[in-house]
Backbone as CSV, one residue per row, in Angstrom:
resi,resn,N_x,N_y,N_z,CA_x,CA_y,CA_z,C_x,C_y,C_z
1,UNK,-0.523,-12.895,35.153,-1.264,-14.148,35.314,-2.157,-14.416,34.108
2,UNK,-2.861,-13.344,33.657,-3.734,-13.496,32.494,-2.939,-13.888,31.262
3,UNK,-1.724,-13.310,31.140,-0.884,-13.626,29.986,-0.442,-15.084,30.009
4,UNK,-0.136,-15.609,31.213,0.277,-17.015,31.341,-0.869,-17.937,30.950
5,UNK,-2.074,-17.636,31.456,-3.244,-18.452,31.113,-3.530,-18.391,29.619
6,UNK,-3.305,-17.199,29.026,-3.534,-17.047,27.588,-2.596,-17.937,26.785
7,UNK,-1.335,-18.066,27.246,-0.365,-18.893,26.539,-0.773,-20.361,26.531
8,UNK,-1.494,-20.808,27.569,-1.915,-22.206,27.646,-3.301,-22.433,27.034
9,UNK,-3.955,-21.380,26.612,-5.278,-21.496,25.995,-5.106,-21.687,24.491
10,UNK,-5.164,-22.941,24.054,-4.911,-23.262,22.650,-5.925,-22.587,21.738
11,UNK,-7.182,-22.604,22.127,-8.228,-22.037,21.278,-8.075,-20.517,21.143
12,UNK,-7.665,-19.867,22.243,-7.433,-18.417,22.183,-6.252,-18.101,21.274
13,UNK,-5.212,-18.941,21.332,-4.055,-18.750,20.459,-4.444,-18.914,18.992
14,UNK,-5.301,-19.897,18.707,-5.754,-20.113,17.328,-6.542,-18.907,16.829
15,UNK,-7.377,-18.355,17.696,-8.133,-17.158,17.311,-7.197,-15.975,17.082
16,UNK,-6.155,-15.879,17.897,-5.192,-14.786,17.740,-4.527,-14.840,16.369
17,UNK,-4.091,-16.049,15.963,-3.400,-16.198,14.682,-4.357,-16.346,13.505
18,UNK,-5.661,-16.472,13.813,-6.684,-16.591,12.778,-6.418,-17.784,11.861
19,UNK,-6.116,-18.940,12.491,-5.866,-20.175,11.742,-6.698,-21.294,12.356
20,UNK,-7.020,-22.328,11.555,-7.763,-23.465,12.115,-6.920,-24.238,13.120
21,UNK,-7.583,-25.071,13.916,-6.907,-25.813,14.987,-5.738,-26.635,14.460
22,UNK,-5.912,-27.278,13.312,-4.865,-28.139,12.758,-3.614,-27.404,12.333
23,UNK,-3.687,-26.059,12.192,-2.523,-25.271,11.797,-2.024,-24.371,12.929
24,UNK,-2.635,-24.499,14.096,-2.272,-23.652,15.233,-0.956,-24.137,15.852
25,UNK,0.047,-23.265,16.008,1.353,-23.682,16.542,1.264,-24.371,17.899
26,UNK,0.451,-23.842,18.811,0.344,-24.438,20.145,-0.275,-25.839,20.092
27,UNK,-1.260,-26.026,19.212,-1.875,-27.346,19.068,-0.872,-28.334,18.466
28,UNK,-0.110,-27.870,17.483,0.903,-28.733,16.865,1.975,-29.120,17.878
29,UNK,2.342,-28.175,18.745,3.339,-28.479,19.771,2.808,-29.540,20.734
30,UNK,1.523,-29.443,21.079,0.900,-30.439,21.948,0.906,-31.812,21.288
31,UNK,0.560,-31.841,20.001,0.551,-33.113,19.262,1.950,-33.710,19.205
32,UNK,2.949,-32.854,18.929,4.326,-33.341,18.866,4.781,-33.840,20.239
33,UNK,4.317,-33.197,21.298,4.653,-33.660,22.644,4.114,-35.050,22.912
34,UNK,2.876,-35.281,22.472,2.278,-36.614,22.634,3.058,-37.646,21.833
35,UNK,3.464,-37.270,20.615,4.254,-38.181,19.772,5.573,-38.526,20.454
36,UNK,6.209,-37.526,21.066,7.484,-37.766,21.759,7.288,-38.735,22.920
37,UNK,6.219,-38.539,23.693,5.948,-39.432,24.832,5.712,-40.858,24.351
38,UNK,4.884,-41.001,23.305,4.591,-42.337,22.756,5.865,-42.984,22.225
39,UNK,6.694,-42.191,21.525,7.939,-42.725,20.974,8.887,-43.159,22.094
40,UNK,8.971,-42.351,23.155,9.857,-42.692,24.275,9.416,-43.977,24.963
41,UNK,8.115,-44.104,25.204,7.586,-45.314,25.840,7.812,-46.530,24.946
42,UNK,7.625,-46.356,23.641,7.813,-47.465,22.696,9.265,-47.926,22.673
43,UNK,10.191,-46.958,22.607,11.612,-47.321,22.608,11.999,-48.003,23.915
44,UNK,11.410,-47.530,25.012,11.709,-48.158,26.301,11.235,-49.615,26.313
45,UNK,10.033,-49.846,25.811,9.488,-51.214,25.780,10.330,-52.120,24.893
46,UNK,10.725,-51.589,23.730,11.561,-52.384,22.810,12.931,-52.643,23.419
47,UNK,13.501,-51.587,24.050,14.820,-51.739,24.660,14.824,-52.744,25.791
48,UNK,13.793,-52.729,26.620,13.681,-53.678,27.725,13.650,-55.120,27.217
49,UNK,13.089,-55.274,26.042,12.925,-56.635,25.501,14.179,-57.134,24.792
50,UNK,14.879,-56.235,24.074,15.985,-56.696,23.225,17.371,-56.225,23.692
51,UNK,17.439,-55.277,24.636,18.743,-54.770,25.094,18.886,-55.088,26.576
52,UNK,20.005,-55.714,26.917,20.201,-56.150,28.304,20.673,-55.026,29.219
53,UNK,21.449,-54.075,28.682,21.998,-52.991,29.506,20.991,-51.835,29.581
54,UNK,20.440,-51.547,30.755,19.445,-50.470,30.882,20.022,-49.082,30.598
55,UNK,21.352,-48.927,30.774,21.957,-47.626,30.503,21.906,-47.293,29.015
56,UNK,22.086,-48.318,28.186,21.995,-48.106,26.737,20.569,-47.723,26.350
57,UNK,19.606,-48.394,26.975,18.195,-48.082,26.711,17.901,-46.630,27.079
58,UNK,18.372,-46.231,28.266,18.139,-44.858,28.726,18.794,-43.839,27.800
59,UNK,20.024,-44.151,27.335,20.742,-43.248,26.440,20.015,-43.097,25.105
60,UNK,19.544,-44.229,24.560,18.821,-44.198,23.280,17.544,-43.372,23.413
61,UNK,16.812,-43.593,24.511,15.564,-42.844,24.737,15.852,-41.351,24.864
62,UNK,16.945,-41.012,25.574,17.312,-39.611,25.758,17.630,-38.946,24.423
63,UNK,18.441,-39.637,23.594,18.825,-39.088,22.282,17.603,-38.916,21.386
64,UNK,16.746,-39.944,21.358,15.539,-39.881,20.521,14.615,-38.755,20.992
65,UNK,14.445,-38.632,22.307,13.557,-37.601,22.858,14.061,-36.198,22.529
66,UNK,15.381,-35.987,22.702,15.955,-34.672,22.406,15.815,-34.348,20.923
67,UNK,16.092,-35.343,20.073,15.976,-35.139,18.621,14.551,-34.765,18.231
68,UNK,13.588,-35.530,18.751,12.185,-35.249,18.438,11.744,-33.896,18.994
69,UNK,12.278,-33.542,20.168,11.921,-32.257,20.768,12.429,-31.094,19.919
70,UNK,13.668,-31.221,19.431,14.237,-30.175,18.570,13.430,-30.052,17.281
71,UNK,13.093,-31.201,16.688,12.286,-31.193,15.461,10.924,-30.558,15.718
72,UNK,10.299,-30.939,16.838,8.980,-30.398,17.182,9.042,-28.889,17.377
73,UNK,10.084,-28.437,18.089,10.222,-27.003,18.334,10.421,-26.244,17.028
74,UNK,11.267,-26.789,16.142,11.533,-26.137,14.854,10.271,-26.044,14.010
75,UNK,9.517,-27.148,13.965,8.290,-27.167,13.161,7.264,-26.179,13.705
76,UNK,7.024,-26.239,15.013,6.007,-25.351,15.594,6.434,-23.886,15.530
77,UNK,7.738,-23.638,15.676,8.225,-22.263,15.570,8.003,-21.719,14.160
78,UNK,8.251,-22.569,13.165,8.035,-22.165,11.776,6.562,-21.872,11.525
79,UNK,5.698,-22.744,12.045,4.263,-22.521,11.893,3.832,-21.239,12.609
80,UNK,4.442,-20.986,13.770,4.097,-19.776,14.520,4.492,-18.530,13.747
81,UNK,5.691,-18.553,13.133,6.138,-17.414,12.332,5.210,-17.187,11.143
82,UNK,4.823,-18.290,10.482,3.917,-18.180,9.340,2.548,-17.661,9.769
83,UNK,2.059,-18.181,10.898,0.753,-17.745,11.393,0.780,-16.274,11.784
84,UNK,1.875,-15.845,12.431,2.001,-14.445,12.825,2.084,-13.546,11.595
85,UNK,2.843,-13.994,10.581,2.938,-13.220,9.341,1.575,-13.109,8.664
86,UNK,0.824,-14.197,8.678,-0.514,-14.192,8.085,-1.445,-13.245,8.847
87,UNK,-1.345,-13.280,10.189,-2.186,-12.403,11.004,-1.849,-10.939,10.758
88,UNK,-0.538,-10.639,10.715,-0.124,-9.264,10.512,-0.506,-8.769,9.120
89,UNK,-0.431,-9.665,8.129,-0.820,-9.274,6.772,-2.299,-8.912,6.727
90,UNK,-3.124,-9.760,7.357,-4.563,-9.493,7.385,-4.859,-8.202,8.141
91,UNK,-4.143,-8.010,9.258,-4.335,-6.805,10.064,-3.900,-5.569,9.295
92,UNK,-2.777,-5.690,8.589,-2.252,-4.577,7.801,-3.238,-4.168,6.709
93,UNK,-3.733,-5.154,5.968,-4.684,-4.867,4.889,-5.940,-4.212,5.443
94,UNK,-6.418,-4.724,6.570,-7.635,-4.186,7.174,-7.444,-2.740,7.629
95,UNK,-6.330,-2.484,8.333,-6.091,-1.138,8.856,-5.820,-0.145,7.732
96,UNK,-4.950,-0.535,6.799,-4.597,0.382,5.716,-5.817,0.705,4.862
97,UNK,-6.611,-0.315,4.546,-7.805,-0.071,3.734,-8.774,0.851,4.471
98,UNK,-8.880,0.658,5.792,-9.772,1.516,6.588,-9.240,2.944,6.654
99,UNK,-7.925,3.076,6.876,-7.342,4.405,7.029,-7.319,5.174,5.712
100,UNK,-7.187,4.459,4.587,-7.108,5.137,3.298,-8.471,5.399,2.680
101,UNK,-9.468,4.605,3.057,-10.779,4.734,2.414,-11.385,6.120,2.633
102,UNK,-11.359,6.601,3.886,-11.981,7.897,4.189,-11.307,9.056,3.457
103,UNK,-9.958,9.189,3.533,-9.343,10.306,2.804,-9.504,10.209,1.298
104,UNK,-9.468,8.993,0.751,-9.647,8.845,-0.692,-11.060,9.241,-1.112
105,UNK,-12.041,8.880,-0.290,-13.424,9.279,-0.581,-13.558,10.796,-0.569
106,UNK,-12.947,11.430,0.425,-12.994,12.895,0.512,-12.279,13.553,-0.660
107,UNK,-11.133,12.987,-1.037,-10.396,13.521,-2.180,-11.212,13.412,-3.457
108,UNK,-11.828,12.252,-3.658,-12.626,12.042,-4.869,-13.803,13.017,-4.916
109,UNK,-14.457,13.180,-3.771,-15.601,14.088,-3.706,-15.187,15.528,-4.008
110,UNK,-14.077,15.965,-3.400,-13.621,17.346,-3.594,-13.175,17.594,-5.030
111,UNK,-12.414,16.646,-5.596,-11.923,16.837,-6.964,-13.058,16.769,-7.979
112,UNK,-14.046,15.914,-7.730,-15.195,15.848,-8.634,-15.950,17.174,-8.644
113,UNK,-16.102,17.749,-7.462,-16.812,19.028,-7.391,-16.014,20.137,-8.071
114,UNK,-14.682,20.153,-7.823,-13.847,21.206,-8.404,-13.811,21.131,-9.925
115,UNK,-13.934,19.913,-10.469,-13.871,19.746,-11.923,-15.242,19.821,-12.584
116,UNK,-16.273,19.978,-11.793,-17.635,19.981,-12.346,-18.034,21.370,-12.817
117,UNK,-19.028,21.402,-13.681,-19.573,22.672,-14.137,-20.241,23.426,-13.012
118,UNK,-20.737,22.683,-12.030,-21.402,23.310,-10.888,-20.446,24.221,-10.139
119,UNK,-19.184,23.748,-9.974,-18.207,24.571,-9.260,-17.901,25.843,-10.041
120,UNK,-17.785,25.719,-11.372,-17.507,26.895,-12.196,-18.593,27.941,-12.031
121,UNK,-19.832,27.482,-11.990,-20.958,28.405,-11.808,-20.895,29.076,-10.445
122,UNK,-20.629,28.252,-9.416,-20.552,28.786,-8.055,-19.405,29.780,-7.931
123,UNK,-18.250,29.417,-8.515,-17.069,30.272,-8.411,-17.297,31.627,-9.076
124,UNK,-18.090,31.631,-10.157,-18.333,32.883,-10.871,-19.369,33.759,-10.177
125,UNK,-20.319,33.111,-9.528,-21.433,33.871,-8.943,-21.218,34.233,-7.480
126,UNK,-20.348,33.477,-6.786,-20.136,33.733,-5.361,-18.700,34.166,-5.114
127,UNK,-18.531,35.146,-4.308,-17.183,35.617,-3.969,-16.881,35.264,-2.524
128,UNK,-17.195,34.066,-2.158,-17.047,33.649,-0.757,-15.750,32.894,-0.499
129,UNK,-14.983,32.626,-1.527,-13.766,31.838,-1.340,-14.048,30.393,-1.009
130,UNK,-15.200,29.903,-1.436,-15.621,28.534,-1.117,-14.632,27.508,-1.645
131,UNK,-13.992,27.837,-2.785,-13.084,26.854,-3.373,-11.931,26.511,-2.439
132,UNK,-11.541,27.458,-1.577,-10.424,27.198,-0.668,-10.739,26.061,0.300
133,UNK,-12.017,25.894,0.641,-12.405,24.808,1.538,-12.137,23.453,0.895
134,UNK,-12.408,23.364,-0.403,-12.211,22.090,-1.097,-10.727,21.788,-1.271
135,UNK,-9.940,22.835,-1.527,-8.496,22.624,-1.605,-7.936,22.224,-0.237
136,UNK,-8.538,22.753,0.834,-8.123,22.381,2.191,-8.435,20.911,2.459
137,UNK,-9.587,20.440,1.970,-9.944,19.021,2.104,-8.906,18.150,1.412
138,UNK,-8.525,18.549,0.196,-7.519,17.790,-0.555,-6.195,17.771,0.198
139,UNK,-5.786,18.929,0.719,-4.509,19.011,1.438,-4.525,18.158,2.700
140,UNK,-5.593,18.255,3.489,-5.671,17.513,4.751,-5.666,16.011,4.526
141,UNK,-6.436,15.558,3.559,-6.527,14.118,3.327,-5.277,13.564,2.662
142,UNK,-4.616,14.382,1.849,-3.323,13.965,1.294,-2.308,13.805,2.421
143,UNK,-2.363,14.726,3.389,-1.455,14.655,4.543,-1.710,13.395,5.360
144,UNK,-2.979,13.006,5.525,-3.313,11.801,6.284,-2.713,10.565,5.627
145,UNK,-2.825,10.481,4.303,-2.257,9.326,3.604,-0.732,9.345,3.666
146,UNK,-0.153,10.532,3.550,1.302,10.664,3.645,1.793,10.247,5.030
147,UNK,1.043,10.630,6.074,1.408,10.271,7.444,1.393,8.761,7.635
148,UNK,0.360,8.109,7.107,0.267,6.655,7.230,1.446,5.977,6.548
149,UNK,1.778,6.431,5.347,2.901,5.848,4.604,4.213,6.081,5.351
150,UNK,4.409,7.301,5.874,5.634,7.607,6.630,5.763,6.712,7.860
151,UNK,4.650,6.503,8.573,4.671,5.651,9.766,5.044,4.218,9.406
152,UNK,4.460,3.711,8.338,4.749,2.332,7.916,6.207,2.188,7.485
153,UNK,6.727,3.196,6.794,8.133,3.157,6.372,9.066,3.223,7.578
154,UNK,8.728,4.046,8.558,9.549,4.150,9.773,9.619,2.814,10.495
155,UNK,8.469,2.147,10.634,8.431,0.838,11.296,9.276,-0.170,10.533
156,UNK,9.124,-0.193,9.209,9.879,-1.139,8.384,11.380,-0.916,8.538
157,UNK,11.804,0.342,8.503,13.233,0.650,8.631,13.773,0.273,10.007
158,UNK,12.981,0.508,11.044,13.414,0.134,12.390,13.520,-1.378,12.530
159,UNK,12.533,-2.096,12.016,12.519,-3.555,12.119,13.662,-4.185,11.325
160,UNK,13.993,-3.579,10.187,15.026,-4.142,9.317,16.406,-3.568,9.603
161,UNK,16.509,-2.678,10.585,17.805,-2.108,10.933,18.316,-1.090,9.935
162,UNK,17.405,-0.468,9.168,17.813,0.505,8.154,17.539,1.945,8.581
163,UNK,17.046,2.127,9.801,16.756,3.484,10.281,18.052,4.187,10.690
164,UNK,17.990,5.510,10.719,19.159,6.306,11.108,19.295,6.277,12.632
165,UNK,20.005,5.266,13.130,20.155,5.099,14.582,21.476,5.662,15.101
166,UNK,22.191,6.405,14.252,23.455,6.999,14.688,23.197,7.980,15.828
167,UNK,23.893,7.790,16.946,23.658,8.604,18.136,24.611,9.799,18.189
168,UNK,24.044,10.936,18.552,24.824,12.151,18.772,24.297,12.828,20.041
169,UNK,25.012,13.835,20.510,24.556,14.581,21.687,23.819,15.839,21.227
170,UNK,22.664,16.076,21.809,21.880,17.253,21.453,20.925,17.588,22.595
171,UNK,20.344,18.778,22.502,19.400,19.243,23.522,18.003,18.706,23.220
172,UNK,17.432,17.959,24.155,16.072,17.453,23.975,15.078,18.614,23.954
173,UNK,15.322,19.623,24.778,14.441,20.796,24.798,14.462,21.518,23.454
174,UNK,15.634,21.531,22.805,15.736,22.152,21.488,14.872,21.438,20.459
175,UNK,14.859,20.107,20.535,14.006,19.319,19.636,12.541,19.656,19.890
176,UNK,12.169,19.717,21.165,10.773,19.991,21.530,10.347,21.371,21.034
177,UNK,11.212,22.377,21.203,10.864,23.729,20.746,10.635,23.747,19.235
178,UNK,11.480,23.037,18.503,11.312,22.980,17.051,9.999,22.325,16.652
179,UNK,9.648,21.247,17.343,8.391,20.543,17.050,7.196,21.433,17.378
180,UNK,7.264,22.152,18.503,6.163,23.051,18.884,5.980,24.142,17.832
181,UNK,7.090,24.705,17.344,7.003,25.750,16.310,6.324,25.213,15.051
182,UNK,6.668,23.982,14.668,6.060,23.386,13.481,4.570,23.104,13.689
183,UNK,4.181,22.868,14.944,2.786,22.506,15.240,1.897,23.718,15.521
184,UNK,2.448,24.929,15.465,1.654,26.108,15.846,0.377,26.288,15.023
185,UNK,0.391,26.078,13.703,-0.875,26.196,12.954,-1.930,25.210,13.455
186,UNK,-1.498,24.004,13.762,-2.389,22.975,14.297,-2.923,23.399,15.662
187,UNK,-2.029,23.943,16.499,-2.427,24.410,17.832,-3.443,25.550,17.729
188,UNK,-3.193,26.470,16.807,-4.090,27.614,16.635,-5.472,27.158,16.185
189,UNK,-5.506,26.204,15.256,-6.785,25.708,14.747,-7.592,25.019,15.838
190,UNK,-6.891,24.362,16.775,-7.573,23.639,17.858,-7.680,24.460,19.135
191,UNK,-7.121,25.694,19.097,-7.114,26.574,20.278,-6.452,25.880,21.472
192,UNK,-5.303,25.245,21.199,-4.538,24.529,22.226,-3.257,25.309,22.520
193,UNK,-2.907,25.435,23.783,-1.644,26.070,24.163,-0.702,25.022,24.745
194,UNK,0.589,25.198,24.493,1.603,24.273,25.008,2.624,25.061,25.818
195,UNK,2.887,24.593,27.022,3.882,25.216,27.897,5.046,24.254,28.087
196,UNK,6.251,24.731,27.820,7.458,23.912,27.970,8.281,24.418,29.145
197,UNK,8.630,23.519,30.053,9.502,23.834,31.179,10.714,22.912,31.145
198,UNK,11.890,23.506,31.213,13.128,22.724,31.274,13.890,23.117,32.529
199,UNK,14.208,22.134,33.347,14.968,22.426,34.562,16.389,22.848,34.209
200,UNK,16.953,23.680,35.077,18.318,24.151,34.856,19.306,22.989,34.913
201,UNK,20.387,23.173,34.177,21.487,22.202,34.154,21.056,20.836,33.608
202,UNK,20.045,20.837,32.747,19.661,19.577,32.095,20.708,19.235,31.043
203,UNK,21.329,18.062,31.122,22.389,17.716,30.171,21.837,17.361,28.791
204,UNK,22.735,17.240,27.840,22.357,16.794,26.501,22.042,15.303,26.536
205,UNK,21.179,14.872,25.642,20.884,13.438,25.536,21.773,12.827,24.464
206,UNK,21.974,11.521,24.561,22.781,10.783,23.584,21.834,9.828,22.870
207,UNK,21.415,10.246,21.675,20.384,9.489,20.972,20.444,9.810,19.481
208,UNK,19.565,9.181,18.710,19.423,9.502,17.290,18.533,10.734,17.170
209,UNK,19.063,11.795,16.589,18.289,13.036,16.491,17.014,12.856,15.662
210,UNK,17.095,12.312,14.429,15.862,12.192,13.630,14.816,11.291,14.261
211,UNK,15.245,10.191,14.887,14.273,9.288,15.511,13.658,9.915,16.760
212,UNK,14.474,10.634,17.524,13.945,11.315,18.711,12.926,12.375,18.312
213,UNK,13.188,13.064,17.215,12.237,14.074,16.743,10.907,13.429,16.360
214,UNK,10.958,12.253,15.736,9.727,11.535,15.382,8.915,11.222,16.633
215,UNK,9.606,10.771,17.689,8.923,10.446,18.949,8.251,11.687,19.535
216,UNK,8.998,12.790,19.597,8.444,14.031,20.157,7.264,14.513,19.314
217,UNK,7.392,14.434,17.991,6.288,14.834,17.106,5.037,14.016,17.391
218,UNK,5.209,12.713,17.566,4.057,11.852,17.845,3.374,12.245,19.149
219,UNK,4.167,12.504,20.190,3.585,12.865,21.482,2.904,14.234,21.442
220,UNK,3.543,15.200,20.802,2.956,16.543,20.720,1.675,16.520,19.889
221,UNK,1.715,15.853,18.740,0.522,15.774,17.890,-0.618,15.046,18.596
222,UNK,-0.284,13.970,19.308,-1.319,13.240,20.053,-1.936,14.116,21.142
223,UNK,-1.084,14.842,21.861,-1.582,15.693,22.946,-2.539,16.757,22.410
224,UNK,-2.192,17.337,21.263,-3.072,18.336,20.649,-4.356,17.674,20.152
225,UNK,-4.179,16.544,19.502,-5.305,15.849,18.873,-6.336,15.373,19.890
226,UNK,-5.848,14.877,21.034,-6.747,14.273,22.020,-7.201,15.247,23.104
227,UNK,-6.668,16.466,23.095,-7.087,17.452,24.091,-8.415,18.088,23.690
228,UNK,-9.125,18.564,24.693,-10.371,19.275,24.422,-10.040,20.650,23.848
229,UNK,-10.930,21.152,23.019,-10.708,22.460,22.410,-10.496,23.513,23.501
230,UNK,-9.456,24.327,23.325,-9.121,25.322,24.334,-8.293,24.767,25.475
231,UNK,-7.829,23.529,25.326,-7.081,22.878,26.393,-5.629,23.319,26.467
232,UNK,-4.951,22.833,27.501,-3.542,23.160,27.712,-2.714,21.882,27.777
233,UNK,-1.543,21.945,27.182,-0.601,20.826,27.199,0.668,21.293,27.909
234,UNK,1.131,20.502,28.857,2.339,20.858,29.618,3.448,19.859,29.309
235,UNK,4.615,20.376,28.967,5.785,19.537,28.702,6.875,19.912,29.699
236,UNK,7.438,18.909,30.344,8.518,19.130,31.306,9.713,18.263,30.938
237,UNK,10.891,18.851,31.036,12.139,18.127,30.788,13.025,18.323,32.008
238,UNK,13.467,17.215,32.596,14.267,17.333,33.817,15.371,16.286,33.826
239,UNK,16.481,16.597,34.493,17.597,15.655,34.554,17.368,14.576,35.606
240,UNK,17.819,13.374,35.294,17.862,12.258,36.232,19.291,11.721,36.211
241,UNK,19.663,10.859,37.142,21.004,10.270,37.094,21.259,9.553,35.763
242,UNK,22.181,10.084,34.979,22.601,9.519,33.698,21.495,9.504,32.640
243,UNK,20.389,10.224,32.903,19.271,10.237,31.961,18.591,11.604,31.970
244,UNK,17.790,11.823,30.941,16.924,13.002,30.886,15.499,12.505,30.691
245,UNK,14.584,13.071,31.485,13.183,12.638,31.405,12.340,13.670,30.660
246,UNK,11.513,13.166,29.750,10.531,13.973,29.023,9.152,13.599,29.538
247,UNK,8.337,14.618,29.827,6.978,14.361,30.329,6.008,15.298,29.618
248,UNK,4.928,14.748,29.065,3.920,15.562,28.392,2.538,15.209,28.939
249,UNK,1.810,16.224,29.378,0.507,16.030,30.026,-0.570,16.798,29.274
250,UNK,-1.681,16.133,29.007,-2.827,16.812,28.396,-4.056,16.635,29.283
251,UNK,-5.092,17.402,29.008,-6.348,17.286,29.759,-7.455,16.763,28.847
252,UNK,-7.071,15.790,28.019,-7.981,15.278,27.008,-8.889,14.159,27.481
253,UNK,-9.204,13.251,26.552,-10.208,12.215,26.824,-9.663,11.064,27.656
254,UNK,-8.339,10.981,27.809,-7.757,9.898,28.599,-7.870,8.550,27.903
255,UNK,-7.359,7.527,28.570,-7.361,6.166,28.024,-8.131,5.265,28.977
256,UNK,-9.153,4.555,28.502,-9.901,3.645,29.380,-8.981,2.618,30.019
257,UNK,-9.252,2.266,31.272,-8.390,1.328,32.008,-8.239,0.008,31.269
258,UNK,-9.301,-0.471,30.646,-9.243,-1.752,29.949,-8.400,-1.733,28.695
259,UNK,-8.114,-0.538,28.164,-7.322,-0.421,26.934,-5.851,-0.141,27.202
260,UNK,-5.506,0.194,28.445,-4.161,0.703,28.714,-3.052,-0.311,28.459
261,UNK,-3.333,-1.604,28.672,-2.277,-2.605,28.471,-1.949,-2.821,26.992
262,UNK,-2.799,-2.310,26.104,-2.568,-2.494,24.668,-2.033,-1.239,23.995
263,UNK,-1.800,-0.180,24.756,-1.611,1.138,24.167,-0.373,1.230,23.267
264,UNK,0.657,0.411,23.515,1.863,0.473,22.689,1.869,-0.591,21.587
265,UNK,0.741,-1.258,21.371,0.671,-2.272,20.324,0.401,-1.624,18.968
266,UNK,0.904,-2.290,17.929,0.749,-1.780,16.577,-0.723,-1.720,16.175
267,UNK,-1.115,-0.597,15.584,-2.465,-0.351,15.063,-3.535,-0.229,16.151
268,UNK,-3.138,-0.244,17.431,-4.176,-0.193,18.467,-4.734,1.220,18.612
269,UNK,-6.052,1.285,18.747,-6.749,2.548,18.991,-7.732,2.346,20.137
270,UNK,-7.675,3.223,21.127,-8.591,3.114,22.261,-10.034,3.320,21.797
271,UNK,-10.947,2.660,22.474,-12.362,2.717,22.078,-12.908,4.141,22.105
272,UNK,-12.522,4.912,23.133,-13.080,6.266,23.220,-12.530,7.193,22.137
273,UNK,-11.348,6.876,21.575,-10.808,7.680,20.477,-11.645,7.492,19.220
274,UNK,-12.041,6.249,18.958,-12.894,5.984,17.799,-14.267,6.623,17.974
275,UNK,-14.797,6.543,19.195,-16.119,7.136,19.458,-16.087,8.650,19.274
276,UNK,-14.960,9.255,19.639,-14.832,10.707,19.515,-14.440,11.132,18.103
277,UNK,-14.299,10.147,17.193,-13.938,10.412,15.787,-12.623,11.172,15.677
278,UNK,-11.657,10.803,16.527,-10.328,11.407,16.472,-9.460,10.577,15.539
279,UNK,-8.912,11.223,14.517,-8.137,10.494,13.518,-6.794,10.050,14.092
280,UNK,-6.358,8.880,13.689,-5.044,8.370,14.066,-4.787,7.055,13.361
281,UNK,-3.514,6.750,13.149,-3.167,5.501,12.467,-3.004,4.340,13.435
282,UNK,-2.860,4.633,14.737,-2.588,3.568,15.691,-1.142,3.102,15.644
283,UNK,-0.270,3.928,15.044,1.139,3.543,14.892,2.092,4.444,15.679
284,UNK,1.638,5.638,16.050,2.536,6.604,16.681,3.176,6.114,17.961
285,UNK,2.386,5.568,18.881,2.931,5.093,20.155,3.746,3.820,19.968
286,UNK,3.363,2.994,19.008,4.148,1.797,18.694,5.540,2.204,18.216
287,UNK,5.593,3.209,17.341,6.875,3.715,16.849,7.677,4.330,17.993
288,UNK,7.006,5.096,18.848,7.697,5.733,19.978,8.376,4.695,20.858
289,UNK,7.681,3.616,21.149,8.268,2.562,21.993,9.428,1.870,21.282
290,UNK,9.270,1.612,19.980,10.367,1.007,19.215,11.625,1.866,19.308
291,UNK,11.453,3.167,19.108,12.599,4.085,19.101,13.229,4.180,20.486
292,UNK,12.409,4.402,21.509,12.951,4.561,22.865,13.665,3.288,23.315
293,UNK,13.107,2.133,22.999,13.783,0.869,23.323,15.114,0.765,22.585
294,UNK,15.117,1.165,21.311,16.338,1.117,20.504,17.408,2.047,21.073
295,UNK,16.981,3.171,21.639,17.912,4.156,22.196,18.278,3.864,23.657
296,UNK,17.851,2.699,24.168,18.146,2.266,25.544,17.475,3.160,26.592
297,UNK,16.314,3.690,26.251,15.563,4.489,27.202,14.375,3.717,27.750
298,UNK,13.514,4.410,28.464,12.300,3.803,29.016,11.106,4.669,28.649
299,UNK,9.942,4.042,28.506,8.729,4.763,28.143,7.560,4.201,28.945
300,UNK,6.700,5.086,29.449,5.528,4.650,30.216,4.509,5.790,30.233
301,UNK,3.375,5.553,30.876,2.341,6.585,30.914,1.420,6.384,32.114
302,UNK,0.663,7.428,32.425,-0.413,7.374,33.421,-1.624,8.063,32.803
303,UNK,-2.794,7.476,32.991,-3.972,8.058,32.362,-5.236,7.729,33.142
304,UNK,-6.183,8.666,33.109,-7.516,8.446,33.670,-8.527,8.927,32.638
305,UNK,-9.475,8.078,32.331,-10.457,8.406,31.305,-11.198,9.695,31.657
306,UNK,-11.344,10.550,30.627,-12.038,11.844,30.728,-11.289,12.878,31.568
307,UNK,-10.068,12.548,32.001,-9.285,13.503,32.789,-7.959,13.870,32.130
308,UNK,-7.428,12.992,31.325,-6.186,13.304,30.643,-5.137,12.215,30.788
309,UNK,-4.004,12.448,30.133,-2.934,11.450,30.074,-1.581,12.127,30.208
310,UNK,-0.659,11.453,30.863,0.735,11.892,30.919,1.617,10.779,30.376
311,UNK,2.392,11.098,29.354,3.366,10.154,28.810,4.764,10.581,29.244
312,UNK,5.591,9.586,29.524,6.971,9.819,29.945,7.907,9.002,29.058
313,UNK,9.093,9.547,28.835,10.177,8.706,28.334,11.499,9.277,28.819
314,UNK,12.482,8.416,28.913,13.823,8.853,29.295,14.808,8.461,28.204
315,UNK,15.863,9.251,28.087,16.951,8.956,27.161,18.269,9.086,27.908
316,UNK,19.238,8.243,27.573,20.533,8.320,28.258,21.305,9.573,27.863
317,UNK,22.225,9.959,28.726,23.069,11.120,28.442,24.438,10.704,27.903
318,UNK,24.703,9.421,27.906,25.987,8.939,27.368,25.853,7.484,26.956
């Protein structure tokens, strides 16, 4: 209901696209509608006066109305595409600049210190291995920028149809085990444990292996990232009719009820994640939904703030 009301709220639509009223697609469509009505009434009045056959008048009005409607739809659709592109460009610049500013600042600070005379003095006088901390800062922040770039490239390839969507049969549990092994250093640093359960006789899934791995990586990394220190993450894989279900549960900060409807939107970050200073690009769940939809699966979640979240997805077996 709220979505329907939003579609009819011209001013809200203008704010969404960040354009003035005169360039807002919904406002232009309204104006074109008024023009069509005025044109139809005018043709009717002229036809009544100069054309004796009312059927001809009706036919002319019908043709003119349809023509104007098609033109109006084409114009407003073009404006909507341009407005959406403008909004996404502004959003992209804002998010990327925000996500890159912090790691670049940290990199600059660490490299300046490492190249300074002060570091040379410290390195010679102290045997504490302090320099390793600065190299760790460089590594972590380089990884953050690399992750952002990888996410953006994945989205672009999926949108443009250039992603590796070739489907093969493979074990979903096998993918999960590989991802968990790769995440063990991260798990150890956060003191997080992950338990994987796979029901017997779970069939192979029919999906893109590299894209499915990206989805699992996003869910596992999120579960670790958003869980409380010393927390536990549970992963379950079970067979369904013609599908396999993946379920991952954490006992982390959860998702506020007011944010849940936006959770799969591009660049979206829940308010409590920002407050908790948990790093993220806001692209992982958007990518997960893109991939699962592309693979003809389903994705959903259940969450309660301060109690944890469970994400689910299914993939077909054939």
